[in-house]
DOFIVEX-914507 format. One line per 10 residues: their letters; for each residue x negated, y negated, z negated of N, C-alpha, C. Coordinates in steps of 0.2 Angstrom, whole numbers. Example, Ala and Ser with C-alpha at 12.3 -4.5 7.8 and 13.67 -1.06 7.14 Angstrom:
as) -66/28/-39/-62/22/-39/-66/16/-39; -64/11/-35/-68/5/-36/-64/0/-39;
end
This chain:
mpgtqrlrdt) -165/-374/22/-169/-369/25/-167/-363/22; -165/-358/26/-163/-351/23/-169/-347/22; -169/-343/16/-174/-339/14/-172/-332/14; -176/-328/11/-175/-321/10/-174/-320/2; -169/-316/1/-168/-314/-6/-171/-307/-7; -174/-306/-13/-176/-299/-14/-173/-297/-21; -171/-290/-21/-168/-287/-27/-172/-281/-29; -175/-280/-34/-178/-274/-36/-173/-270/-41; -170/-265/-39/-165/-261/-43/-169/-255/-47; -169/-255/-53/-172/-250/-57/-166/-245/-58;
ltasptleyl) -168/-239/-56/-163/-233/-56/-164/-228/-61; -159/-225/-64/-160/-219/-68/-159/-213/-65; -156/-213/-59/-155/-207/-55/-156/-209/-48; -156/-204/-43/-156/-205/-36/-150/-209/-34; -152/-213/-29/-146/-218/-26/-141/-213/-22; -135/-214/-23/-130/-211/-19/-129/-214/-13; -126/-210/-8/-124/-213/-2/-119/-219/-3; -114/-218/-7/-109/-223/-9/-113/-230/-11; -118/-229/-15/-121/-235/-18/-125/-238/-12; -129/-234/-8/-132/-237/-2/-127/-241/3;
nqmsasgwrl) -122/-238/4/-117/-241/8/-114/-247/5; -113/-247/-1/-110/-253/-5/-115/-259/-4; -122/-258/-5/-127/-263/-5/-127/-265/2; -127/-261/7/-127/-263/14/-121/-267/16; -116/-265/14/-110/-269/15/-110/-276/12; -114/-277/7/-115/-283/3/-120/-288/7; -123/-285/12/-128/-289/16/-135/-287/14; -136/-283/10/-143/-281/8/-145/-276/13; -152/-276/15/-155/-271/19/-161/-268/15; -161/-261/16/-166/-257/12/-172/-258/16;
valeweresd) -177/-260/12/-184/-261/15/-189/-257/12; -188/-254/7/-193/-249/4/-190/-245/-2; -193/-239/-3/-192/-235/-8/-198/-234/-12; -198/-234/-19/-204/-232/-23/-202/-226/-27; -207/-222/-27/-206/-215/-31/-212/-215/-36; -210/-212/-42/-215/-210/-47/-213/-204/-50; -218/-201/-53/-217/-195/-57/-222/-194/-63; -220/-190/-68/-224/-189/-73/-230/-185/-71; -236/-185/-74/-242/-181/-72/-246/-180/-78; -249/-174/-78/-253/-172/-84/-260/-175/-82;
qetqpdatqt) -262/-177/-76/-268/-179/-74/-269/-187/-76; -275/-189/-77/-277/-196/-79/-275/-200/-72; -272/-205/-73/-271/-210/-68/-277/-212/-65; -278/-212/-58/-283/-214/-55/-282/-221/-51; -286/-225/-51/-285/-232/-48/-283/-231/-41; -279/-235/-38/-277/-234/-31/-282/-237/-27; -285/-232/-23/-290/-234/-18/-289/-239/-13; -283/-240/-12/-281/-245/-7/-281/-252/-10; -281/-252/-17/-280/-259/-21/-287/-261/-22; -289/-267/-20/-295/-270/-21/-295/-276/-25;
vevpygmqis) -300/-278/-29/-300/-284/-33/-306/-287/-31; -305/-294/-30/-311/-298/-27/-315/-299/-33; -322/-299/-32/-327/-301/-37/-326/-308/-38; -326/-311/-45/-325/-318/-46/-331/-322/-43; -329/-328/-40/-335/-332/-37/-340/-333/-43; -346/-333/-41/-352/-334/-45/-354/-327/-48; -351/-322/-46/-353/-315/-49/-355/-311/-43; -358/-305/-44/-359/-300/-40/-360/-293/-43; -359/-288/-39/-359/-281/-42/-367/-280/-43; -368/-277/-49/-375/-276/-51/-378/-270/-47;
ddcvhlienp) -384/-268/-47/-387/-263/-44/-384/-256/-46; -382/-256/-53/-379/-249/-55/-372/-248/-53; -369/-253/-49/-362/-253/-47/-357/-252/-52; -359/-254/-58/-354/-253/-64/-353/-260/-67; -357/-265/-67/-357/-271/-70/-357/-277/-65; -354/-283/-68/-355/-289/-64/-360/-293/-67; -364/-296/-62/-370/-300/-64/-369/-307/-61; -372/-312/-63/-372/-319/-60/-375/-319/-53; -372/-322/-48/-375/-323/-42/-378/-330/-42; -384/-330/-42/-388/-337/-42/-385/-342/-37;
aemrvlvtav) -385/-340/-31/-383/-345/-26/-376/-348/-27; -371/-343/-29/-364/-345/-30/-364/-349/-36; -368/-348/-41/-368/-352/-48/-370/-359/-46; -375/-360/-42/-378/-366/-40/-372/-370/-37; -368/-367/-33/-362/-370/-30/-357/-373/-35; -356/-368/-40/-351/-370/-45/-354/-375/-50; -360/-375/-51/-363/-381/-55/-363/-387/-52; -364/-387/-45/-364/-393/-41/-357/-396/-41; -352/-392/-40/-345/-394/-39/-343/-396/-46; -344/-393/-51/-342/-395/-58/-344/-402/-59;
nmivedypms) -351/-403/-58/-354/-409/-59/-350/-415/-55; -349/-414/-49/-345/-419/-45/-338/-420/-48; -335/-415/-50/-328/-416/-52/-328/-419/-59; -333/-418/-63/-333/-421/-69/-334/-429/-68; -338/-430/-63/-339/-437/-61/-333/-440/-57; -328/-437/-56/-322/-439/-53/-322/-440/-46; -326/-436/-43/-326/-436/-35/-320/-432/-33; -317/-435/-27/-311/-431/-24/-314/-425/-21; -309/-420/-20/-311/-413/-18/-314/-414/-11; -312/-419/-7/-315/-419/0/-322/-421/0;
rvaeelnrlg) -324/-426/-5/-330/-428/-6/-335/-422/-9; -332/-418/-13/-336/-412/-16/-337/-408/-10; -332/-406/-6/-333/-402/0/-339/-405/5; -338/-411/6/-343/-414/10/-350/-413/7; -351/-415/1/-358/-414/-2/-360/-407/-2; -356/-402/-4/-358/-395/-3/-361/-393/4; -357/-396/9/-359/-394/16/-366/-398/17; -366/-404/15/-373/-408/16/-379/-404/13; -377/-401/7/-383/-398/4/-384/-391/7; -380/-389/12/-381/-382/15/-378/-377/12;
yrtrsavkwt) -373/-378/7/-370/-372/4/-364/-370/9; -362/-364/9/-357/-361/13/-353/-357/8; -347/-356/10/-342/-351/6/-344/-344/7; -341/-339/4/-343/-332/4/-342/-330/12; -337/-333/15/-336/-331/22/-341/-335/27; -346/-338/24/-351/-342/28/-348/-347/32; -343/-350/30/-340/-356/34/-341/-362/29; -340/-368/32/-341/-374/28/-336/-375/23; -337/-379/18/-332/-380/12/-327/-385/15; -321/-384/13/-316/-389/14/-313/-391/7;
aaavfdllpr) -309/-396/7/-306/-398/1/-302/-393/-2; -298/-389/2/-294/-384/0/-298/-378/-3; -303/-377/0/-308/-371/-3/-310/-373/-10; -312/-380/-11/-315/-382/-17/-309/-382/-22; -303/-384/-20/-297/-384/-25/-296/-376/-27; -297/-372/-22/-295/-364/-24/-301/-362/-29; -306/-365/-29/-312/-364/-34/-311/-366/-41; -306/-371/-42/-305/-374/-48/-304/-369/-54; -300/-364/-53/-299/-360/-59/-305/-357/-61; -309/-355/-56/-316/-352/-58/-321/-357/-61;
mietgprift) -320/-363/-59/-324/-368/-62/-322/-369/-70; -316/-369/-71/-313/-370/-78/-316/-364/-82; -315/-358/-79/-317/-352/-83/-325/-352/-84; -329/-354/-79/-336/-354/-81/-339/-360/-84; -335/-365/-84/-337/-372/-87/-341/-371/-94; -338/-368/-98/-342/-367/-105/-349/-364/-104; -349/-359/-99/-356/-356/-99/-361/-361/-95; -358/-365/-90/-362/-369/-86/-366/-374/-90; -362/-378/-95/-365/-383/-99/-365/-381/-106; -371/-382/-109/-371/-381/-117/-366/-387/-120;
keewvarrrr) -365/-386/-126/-361/-390/-130/-364/-397/-130; -371/-398/-131/-374/-404/-131/-374/-408/-124; -374/-404/-119/-374/-407/-112/-367/-410/-111; -361/-407/-114/-355/-409/-113/-354/-416/-117; -357/-416/-123/-356/-421/-128/-360/-427/-124; -366/-426/-122/-369/-432/-118/-366/-434/-112; -363/-430/-108/-359/-431/-102/-353/-435/-104; -349/-433/-109/-343/-437/-112/-345/-444/-114; -350/-445/-117/-353/-451/-120/-354/-456/-114; -357/-453/-109/-359/-457/-103/-353/-459/-99;
lmtd) -348/-454/-98/-342/-456/-95/-338/-461/-98; -338/-461/-105/-334/-466/-109/-337/-473/-108; -343/-473/-107/-346/-480/-107/-346/-483/-99; -345/-479/-95/-344/-481/-87/-338/-485/-86;
end
């Protein structure tokens, strides 16, 4: 299956017409130019660049900090509990839907959506359960 190759060429000077023609003759097609310059002004964040708020968090009223989103944290806790119990992703999704939980886009949970949430579950796991809860859970899982 043919794919697309990309090459990012770091230049120390402006590209010459000879260079551009040579690349074109080699089968490369120019798709973008990126410019930069030195500035005395502080760098401002790119307004077009957005960063998604981590699942389980929301922007605080002061618009400066992130705080826990109680509804999303309930989803995380419920999902982590089922994954620790070794439920398959499809079963976790079914249970979240049965409990009336929906994704941020207000649609039903799917196994893929639960899978995408795994890194966030790993990140929040230590805060979800205290050390004692994990020890008790591990003991129970080992005896099952």
